[in-house]
N, C-alpha and C positions, 0 to 999 in steps of 0.2 A: 504494500500500500504506500509506503514511503517513496518508493521509486516512481510510482505514478504521479505523486504530488510534485516531485522534482521535475519530471518530464513535462507535466502540464505547466508548471511555473516557468520553465525555460522556453516553452513554445509561445506563450501569450504575447511577449514583446515582438516576436517575429510576425505574428498575425497582423498587427497594426502596420508593420513595415511592408508586408506582402500586399496590403490593400492599396498602397500608394503607387502611383505611376512612376516607374523608374526607367533608366536608359536600357535599351534592349540588350546591352552587353554587361549590365550590372549583375553581380552574382545573386542579388536578391531576385532578379527576374529569371535567371537561367537555372538556379538551383531550387528544386522543389522538394527534395527529400531531407528531412530534419532528423538527426539521430539524437537519442537520449544522451545527456551529458554524463550520466553515470557509466563508467567503463564496464560494469558488470551487467548492465541492462542492454539488451539487444533490440529494443523497440525502435521503430522508425515511423515517422509520420510524413505523409506526402501532402503537400499543400498545393492545390491547383486553382488558379483563377478561372471561374466559370462565367464571369460576365462583369460588366461595369454598371454600377448604379449611381445616378446623380441625385443628390439630396438638395432640396431648396431649404435655405435657412428658415424661412417662414413656416415650413412644414414640420420642423423638428423642435422649435422653441417659440415661446411667446415673447422673448426678450428681443427688442429691435436691434438691428445692427448699429454700431457706433455708440451705444450706451455703455456706461461703466458701472 
C-alpha cells in the first residue's frame, strides 16, 4: 500500500505538466511511460493525451478577470 501512495504522489505533478502544450521534441511530449520511483516497484503508468479541451474563465468561476 505504501508503494502505491509513493507512485501516485510522484505521478500527480506530471499530470499537470502533460496537460500543457509543449514543443513537439520536448521529453514531456515524447515520453508517455512513467515508472515508479521506488526501485523495488515494477509498476509503470502510460499517460496518453486523448484530446484538447478549452475552458472559458466565465464557465469555471464567478470571480471576474482582473480582480484581486
